A tleap script that builds the chain and sets N, CA, C and O, in Angstrom:
source leaprc.protein.ff14SB
mol = sequence {
  NMET ALA VAL PRO ALA ARG LYS THR SER LYS
  MET LYS LYS ARG MET ARG ARG GLY GLY ARG
  GLY GLY ILE LYS THR PRO ALA ILE HIE LEU
  ASP GLU ASN GLY VAL TYR VAL ARG ASN HIE
  HIE VAL SER ALA ASP GLY SER TYR LYS GLY
  LYS GLN VAL ILE SER CLYS
}
set mol.1.N position { -14.411 36.046 5.045 }
set mol.1.CA position { -13.293 35.183 4.738 }
set mol.1.C position { -12.206 35.371 5.792 }
set mol.1.O position { -11.852 36.502 6.126 }
set mol.2.N position { -11.681 34.275 6.312 }
set mol.2.CA position { -10.670 34.353 7.359 }
set mol.2.C position { -9.304 34.682 6.763 }
set mol.2.O position { -8.870 34.074 5.785 }
set mol.3.N position { -8.642 35.656 7.374 }
set mol.3.CA position { -7.317 36.072 6.929 }
set mol.3.C position { -6.415 36.114 8.153 }
set mol.3.O position { -6.788 36.707 9.166 }
set mol.4.N position { -5.222 35.493 8.086 }
set mol.4.CA position { -4.322 35.546 9.243 }
set mol.4.C position { -3.831 36.970 9.504 }
set mol.4.O position { -3.601 37.738 8.569 }
set mol.5.N position { -3.675 37.309 10.773 }
set mol.5.CA position { -3.243 38.649 11.140 }
set mol.5.C position { -1.780 38.891 10.790 }
set mol.5.O position { -1.388 40.010 10.459 }
set mol.6.N position { -0.966 37.816 10.867 }
set mol.6.CA position { 0.456 37.940 10.578 }
set mol.6.C position { 0.906 36.782 9.685 }
set mol.6.O position { 0.295 35.713 9.666 }
set mol.7.N position { 1.976 37.021 8.956 }
set mol.7.CA position { 2.548 35.981 8.104 }
set mol.7.C position { 3.205 34.915 8.982 }
set mol.7.O position { 3.909 35.236 9.940 }
set mol.8.N position { 2.969 33.647 8.648 }
set mol.8.CA position { 3.607 32.552 9.379 }
set mol.8.C position { 5.052 32.429 8.908 }
set mol.8.O position { 5.316 32.340 7.709 }
set mol.9.N position { 5.981 32.424 9.856 }
set mol.9.CA position { 7.390 32.345 9.478 }
set mol.9.C position { 7.720 30.969 8.916 }
set mol.9.O position { 6.996 30.003 9.154 }
set mol.10.N position { 8.818 30.885 8.169 }
set mol.10.CA position { 9.250 29.614 7.586 }
set mol.10.C position { 9.541 28.585 8.676 }
set mol.10.O position { 9.228 27.404 8.524 }
set mol.11.N position { 10.139 29.037 9.770 }
set mol.11.CA position { 10.479 28.121 10.849 }
set mol.11.C position { 9.220 27.526 11.478 }
set mol.11.O position { 9.154 26.317 11.698 }
set mol.12.N position { 8.226 28.357 11.768 }
set mol.12.CA position { 6.985 27.863 12.371 }
set mol.12.C position { 6.257 26.908 11.422 }
set mol.12.O position { 5.731 25.882 11.851 }
set mol.13.N position { 6.231 27.247 10.148 }
set mol.13.CA position { 5.562 26.413 9.159 }
set mol.13.C position { 6.263 25.061 9.041 }
set mol.13.O position { 5.597 24.026 8.992 }
set mol.14.N position { 7.581 25.054 8.996 }
set mol.14.CA position { 8.334 23.808 8.863 }
set mol.14.C position { 8.261 22.966 10.126 }
set mol.14.O position { 8.237 21.738 10.052 }
set mol.15.N position { 8.226 23.619 11.295 }
set mol.15.CA position { 8.082 22.869 12.538 }
set mol.15.C position { 6.726 22.177 12.604 }
set mol.15.O position { 6.637 21.034 13.053 }
set mol.16.N position { 5.676 22.852 12.165 }
set mol.16.CA position { 4.345 22.280 12.164 }
set mol.16.C position { 4.259 21.099 11.193 }
set mol.16.O position { 3.704 20.056 11.538 }
set mol.17.N position { 4.798 21.254 9.998 }
set mol.17.CA position { 4.742 20.196 8.998 }
set mol.17.C position { 5.697 19.055 9.294 }
set mol.17.O position { 5.489 17.936 8.824 }
set mol.18.N position { 6.736 19.320 10.065 }
set mol.18.CA position { 7.711 18.284 10.382 }
set mol.18.C position { 7.186 17.249 11.348 }
set mol.18.O position { 7.737 16.152 11.430 }
set mol.19.N position { 6.124 17.571 12.091 }
set mol.19.CA position { 5.576 16.641 13.059 }
set mol.19.C position { 4.696 15.571 12.448 }
set mol.19.O position { 4.213 14.692 13.163 }
set mol.20.N position { 4.476 15.623 11.147 }
set mol.20.CA position { 3.599 14.651 10.495 }
set mol.20.C position { 4.257 13.284 10.316 }
set mol.20.O position { 3.576 12.304 10.014 }
set mol.21.N position { 5.542 13.214 10.495 }
set mol.21.CA position { 6.227 11.940 10.357 }
set mol.21.C position { 7.010 11.866 9.066 }
set mol.21.O position { 6.798 12.649 8.139 }
set mol.22.N position { 7.913 10.912 9.025 }
set mol.22.CA position { 8.767 10.773 7.859 }
set mol.22.C position { 8.225 9.784 6.860 }
set mol.22.O position { 7.055 9.404 6.912 }
set mol.23.N position { 9.072 9.373 5.962 }
set mol.23.CA position { 8.695 8.414 4.935 }
set mol.23.C position { 8.627 7.033 5.554 }
set mol.23.O position { 9.556 6.607 6.240 }
set mol.24.N position { 7.545 6.343 5.316 }
set mol.24.CA position { 7.379 5.006 5.865 }
set mol.24.C position { 7.875 3.982 4.858 }
set mol.24.O position { 7.850 4.226 3.652 }
set mol.25.N position { 8.320 2.851 5.348 }
set mol.25.CA position { 8.805 1.801 4.463 }
set mol.25.C position { 7.627 1.163 3.740 }
set mol.25.O position { 6.548 1.046 4.319 }
set mol.26.N position { 7.806 0.748 2.492 }
set mol.26.CA position { 6.700 0.137 1.760 }
set mol.26.C position { 6.347 -1.232 2.319 }
set mol.26.O position { 7.205 -1.930 2.860 }
set mol.27.N position { 5.095 -1.609 2.187 }
set mol.27.CA position { 4.631 -2.908 2.662 }
set mol.27.C position { 5.131 -3.988 1.704 }
set mol.27.O position { 4.817 -3.955 0.515 }
set mol.28.N position { 5.902 -4.935 2.214 }
set mol.28.CA position { 6.464 -6.017 1.409 }
set mol.28.C position { 5.969 -7.336 1.983 }
set mol.28.O position { 5.982 -7.525 3.199 }
set mol.29.N position { 5.536 -8.246 1.126 }
set mol.29.CA position { 5.051 -9.536 1.584 }
set mol.29.C position { 5.463 -10.621 0.591 }
set mol.29.O position { 5.906 -10.318 -0.517 }
set mol.30.N position { 5.320 -11.861 0.981 }
set mol.30.CA position { 5.588 -13.000 0.104 }
set mol.30.C position { 4.327 -13.331 -0.678 }
set mol.30.O position { 3.246 -13.439 -0.099 }
set mol.31.N position { 4.460 -13.495 -2.007 }
set mol.31.CA position { 3.294 -13.902 -2.785 }
set mol.31.C position { 3.206 -15.425 -2.829 }
set mol.31.O position { 3.982 -16.111 -2.164 }
set mol.32.N position { 2.265 -15.955 -3.607 }
set mol.32.CA position { 2.052 -17.410 -3.625 }
set mol.32.C position { 3.218 -18.177 -4.229 }
set mol.32.O position { 3.336 -19.383 -4.012 }
set mol.33.N position { 4.103 -17.489 -4.998 }
set mol.33.CA position { 5.279 -18.146 -5.576 }
set mol.33.C position { 6.488 -18.081 -4.650 }
set mol.33.O position { 7.542 -18.621 -4.985 }
set mol.34.N position { 6.360 -17.439 -3.505 }
set mol.34.CA position { 7.472 -17.326 -2.557 }
set mol.34.C position { 8.432 -16.206 -2.893 }
set mol.34.O position { 9.592 -16.246 -2.482 }
set mol.35.N position { 7.972 -15.195 -3.640 }
set mol.35.CA position { 8.800 -14.067 -4.043 }
set mol.35.C position { 8.326 -12.836 -3.275 }
set mol.35.O position { 7.123 -12.619 -3.126 }
set mol.36.N position { 9.271 -12.029 -2.789 }
set mol.36.CA position { 8.901 -10.799 -2.087 }
set mol.36.C position { 8.364 -9.774 -3.087 }
set mol.36.O position { 8.954 -9.553 -4.145 }
set mol.37.N position { 7.226 -9.147 -2.733 }
set mol.37.CA position { 6.528 -8.227 -3.627 }
set mol.37.C position { 6.017 -7.040 -2.822 }
set mol.37.O position { 5.529 -7.201 -1.703 }
set mol.38.N position { 6.135 -5.830 -3.407 }
set mol.38.CA position { 5.503 -4.660 -2.816 }
set mol.38.C position { 4.049 -4.622 -3.241 }
set mol.38.O position { 3.698 -5.155 -4.294 }
set mol.39.N position { 3.197 -4.000 -2.439 }
set mol.39.CA position { 1.785 -3.887 -2.776 }
set mol.39.C position { 1.619 -3.106 -4.087 }
set mol.39.O position { 2.279 -2.088 -4.293 }
set mol.40.N position { 0.744 -3.584 -4.962 }
set mol.40.CA position { 0.410 -2.941 -6.237 }
set mol.40.C position { 1.604 -2.863 -7.176 }
set mol.40.O position { 1.672 -1.939 -7.986 }
set mol.41.N position { 2.551 -3.798 -7.099 }
set mol.41.CA position { 3.708 -3.841 -7.982 }
set mol.41.C position { 3.860 -5.240 -8.565 }
set mol.41.O position { 3.423 -6.224 -7.968 }
set mol.42.N position { 4.481 -5.317 -9.730 }
set mol.42.CA position { 4.774 -6.601 -10.357 }
set mol.42.C position { 5.965 -7.215 -9.632 }
set mol.42.O position { 6.919 -6.511 -9.300 }
set mol.43.N position { 5.918 -8.535 -9.383 }
set mol.43.CA position { 7.003 -9.201 -8.675 }
set mol.43.C position { 8.199 -9.403 -9.609 }
set mol.43.O position { 8.106 -9.150 -10.810 }
set mol.44.N position { 9.304 -9.855 -9.055 }
set mol.44.CA position { 10.536 -10.023 -9.818 }
set mol.44.C position { 10.409 -11.080 -10.906 }
set mol.44.O position { 11.094 -10.998 -11.926 }
set mol.45.N position { 9.542 -12.072 -10.705 }
set mol.45.CA position { 9.375 -13.107 -11.733 }
set mol.45.C position { 8.335 -12.718 -12.785 }
set mol.45.O position { 8.041 -13.526 -13.666 }
set mol.46.N position { 7.773 -11.517 -12.724 }
set mol.46.CA position { 6.861 -11.015 -13.749 }
set mol.46.C position { 5.405 -11.328 -13.520 }
set mol.46.O position { 4.598 -11.179 -14.438 }
set mol.47.N position { 5.035 -11.761 -12.319 }
set mol.47.CA position { 3.629 -12.077 -12.053 }
set mol.47.C position { 2.996 -10.969 -11.218 }
set mol.47.O position { 3.656 -10.278 -10.442 }
set mol.48.N position { 1.671 -10.831 -11.415 }
set mol.48.CA position { 0.890 -9.852 -10.667 }
set mol.48.C position { -0.452 -10.476 -10.364 }
set mol.48.O position { -1.172 -10.879 -11.277 }
set mol.49.N position { -0.797 -10.560 -9.085 }
set mol.49.CA position { -2.042 -11.172 -8.616 }
set mol.49.C position { -2.211 -12.597 -9.148 }
set mol.49.O position { -3.312 -13.003 -9.521 }
set mol.50.N position { -1.113 -13.349 -9.179 }
set mol.50.CA position { -1.175 -14.742 -9.594 }
set mol.50.C position { -1.155 -14.975 -11.091 }
set mol.50.O position { -1.176 -16.124 -11.532 }
set mol.51.N position { -1.115 -13.907 -11.890 }
set mol.51.CA position { -1.091 -14.061 -13.334 }
set mol.51.C position { 0.245 -13.580 -13.881 }
set mol.51.O position { 0.816 -12.620 -13.363 }
set mol.52.N position { 0.746 -14.232 -14.915 }
set mol.52.CA position { 1.998 -13.838 -15.550 }
set mol.52.C position { 1.718 -12.671 -16.491 }
set mol.52.O position { 1.009 -12.833 -17.484 }
set mol.53.N position { 2.271 -11.490 -16.184 }
set mol.53.CA position { 2.002 -10.305 -16.979 }
set mol.53.C position { 3.202 -9.877 -17.820 }
set mol.53.O position { 3.037 -9.176 -18.818 }
set mol.54.N position { 4.415 -10.293 -17.425 }
set mol.54.CA position { 5.629 -9.962 -18.171 }
set mol.54.C position { 6.373 -11.254 -18.421 }
set mol.54.O position { 6.646 -12.013 -17.491 }
set mol.55.N position { 6.706 -11.508 -19.692 }
set mol.55.CA position { 7.469 -12.716 -20.007 }
set mol.55.C position { 8.946 -12.473 -19.729 }
set mol.55.O position { 9.444 -11.357 -19.882 }
set mol.56.N position { 9.640 -13.529 -19.319 }
set mol.56.CA position { 11.062 -13.390 -19.006 }
set mol.56.C position { 11.898 -13.330 -20.255 }
set mol.56.O position { 13.121 -13.213 -20.175 }
savepdb mol mol.pdb
quit
């Protein structure tokens, strides 16, 4: 079993993990009703994948 010879310092660990990038903006697109929608989310008018799922 592999065991590190020395403990990794907090600074080295955070520097390594910090290079992975930050939070990306969610993908937003216009649906068939002309309303902006995030992927896998219900739109503001209550429709999801072209079907009305929440009544106003």
